[in-house]
C-alpha angles and dihedrals in degrees: 000000000000091000092052092049091051090047094052092045090051090049091052092050089055100046100030129215117343140192087264085074092063120166124247108297093235088054090049089052090050090051090049084066123152120003150165132219121239088220130178088022114090101006099069117107115275113286090010123122121207089187092256119122113176116193127202089248088065088069088060089055091048092053094044092051089058106260120144101199145023123208113212113204107203131184093213090165092073094054100049133079116268090222133061131314081029092212118200113232111261092223091056091047088054091053092055091045091060091054094048091048091053091046092052091048088053091045092239120153112233132212107201115194146171106246132186097004087166094176094057090052094047101040113010096177092060094048109034093094091049093044089054091045091053091053093045089057095043092046094049094046093053101032092113095054115107129257089275086082114083123187119219111196102211137346118240102335107212144150112039093347090068092072092045099040099103086053096044108044097054088061091056090044090054089052089052093047092055088073103013106043097172108018115131109260124192124214134169140197123271125260095064096315090291118176091226089062096056092103087062093060114100114194127202122231096277118133094199100067126118117195119222131199133176129228125205103140133171084039092192089061101040096044101036111140093010112146094221096049120096118277096262095053093038089059095053116109133185095000107164129209134204111083119144088250093051091046092053092047088054093049091047092052092050088045088060091055093045093047092051091050093052092046092050097037093238131133116235128226117194095214099182138017130146147130120236120247095248090069117092107281094227091055093044089055093047094048094046092051092048095052091046092047097046092043092054095044085059091050094250123150114222150192123203121226104258159005111202116352134071096323091033126150089194129062104220095190090056098034091228141110122251095245099211094049091044089051091050089054103040105020121103 
């Protein structure tokens, strides 16, 4: 045993600290801090353009503004073979590599996820093997990156996947752990990562998990006028937010997430929250500031949805921040 100990010590002296020496998961969640989603950029369907082009220089702007993390939603499923071994295209991997290199240069934490894997949501049985294979490849490629890189297994599991989620995600987690035994991994509840669904999430005995939830309530306010919302919400105009009753409802919902985290000894990451541009600007600012304030008071890390599209805090055509929204997110 002494020989083994000396040998391992010698190895560690040669290779230095590794991700296997990860910090306490609550500390890693604290370091994750305040963030913003690079939404509508890498999660559209292949060959689609949602009119958002994010350049590496934008990461500099994000860092200078005072954010600690970026969340990168990625539709990996459109850039991998449909047949075993489900290889991810090298050119697409290289595109992600460049973003990660720049994020590391800017000292930004990164949440890297699988986003909009529609087949997995609609027909889990036909896609579990492929889902696991995607994570095996992603994890192996980025295993040498520092603890600033966080893996999020899947964005907003829903439809048929909701009922199978507790069976499916541990398989992907196991694939990650083969090459990243102690990296921080983020997983959320089924039913679109709804806070109300947290009791349905059954976590394995893995001490390096952060639990994520999303917050878009009241939906009629945050999604009024959005083209993808149902007809009733799409037709709403000029609906304000900010009454005492509405504020208390927001606090109560975030209390539910915080209480679940305390009871289950898990840190909470608010991976998405935002109000669409059709909502009255003053109410958007008030709601955004309230969610941010209440999340931080409950020791949650967070990432605003999103950088430069319909919810955006940044005007891409002017290369400038929307000052009131930025203040709502980063002001005291």
